[in-house]
N, C-alpha and C positions, 0 to 999 in steps of 0.2 A: 491438125493443129497449126500448121504453117499458114494455111488459108485464113484462119481466125486472126493470127497475128497481123497479116497483111491487111485484112479487112479493118481491124481496129486502128492500125496506123493510117490507113486511108481516111477513115472517118474523123480521126483527130486532125489530120491535115485539112480536110474540107471545113471543119468547124473553125480552125484558125484562120483560114482564108476568108471565110464568110464573116467572121468576127471583125477582121480588119476592114472589110468592105463596109460593114454596118457602122463601124466607128467613123469611117471616112464620110459616109453618106450624109450624116447630120450636118456637115459643113458645106456640102455642095449646094450651090445656088448663087443668087445675086444679093449683094449686101451694099447698102448705100449710107454714106455719111453726108449729112447736110452741113456744109462749111461755108458760111456767109452766103454770097450770091451764087456760088458754084458748089456742086456736090461732087463727091468722089465715089466711084463705084468699083467694087471688087466683085469679080465673077470667078467662082471656084468650080472647076470642072471635076467630074468624078475620076478622071485619069491623073489627077495631081497637077494639072496645068491650070492656067487662068489668066486673067487680065486685071489690071488696075488702071483707072483713068478718070478723066473728068472732061470738062468743056474744051480743054486745049490738047486733047490727045490721050494716049495711054501707052502702056507697056505690058509686056508679058511677065508672068510670074510662075513660080513652081511652089507647091505646098505639100506638106506631109503631116500626118498625125504623129504626135509624140506624147504618149500618155493621155492626159486630159486636155491637151492644147494642140494647136497646129503651129508649124514653123513655116513662114512665108519668106521666100527669097526671090529676087529679081535677077534673072540670068544676064540681063543687059547691064547690071551694076554689081558684078561679082564681089567687089570690095566693100560694098555697102553692107550695113548691118542687117541681119535677118530680123524680121518682125515675128512676134509671138501673138497668137490669137486664142481666145477662150470663149466658149459660149456662155451666155447668161443662163440662169437656172431654167427659164422657160423656153430657151432655144430661139428666142426672137431677136436677140442681139449678139453681135460678135465684138468682143472687146479686144482691140488690137493695140499692142505696145511695141513701139519702135524707138529705140533709144530712150530718151526721157519723156517722150510724148505718148499719151494714151488717147485713143479715139474709139467711139462706140458706133458701129455700123448696124443698121437695121435691116432685117431680112425683108426682101422685096417679093 
């Protein structure tokens, strides 16, 4: 009986970890915003790190899944507001809101 309890607990843990990874993986990749003459690119890595940048350089970022959205923060700007991102229905766009500004990034 004890083995069955441990086996069930192990399987539940594996499914939770797998579910978190699956939820995170839909955001992983490169996203681009065309802004005038210059674009802004966000790269989201599967380990929760990434970069944001454009023609004049970039910065590192961290991101995490929070329900049906992601929270994006820049470690080099700890007092700056975190941005929230949400996928479009078809998964081809990432809608990012930072403060009063909303931008739509396209999956590359």
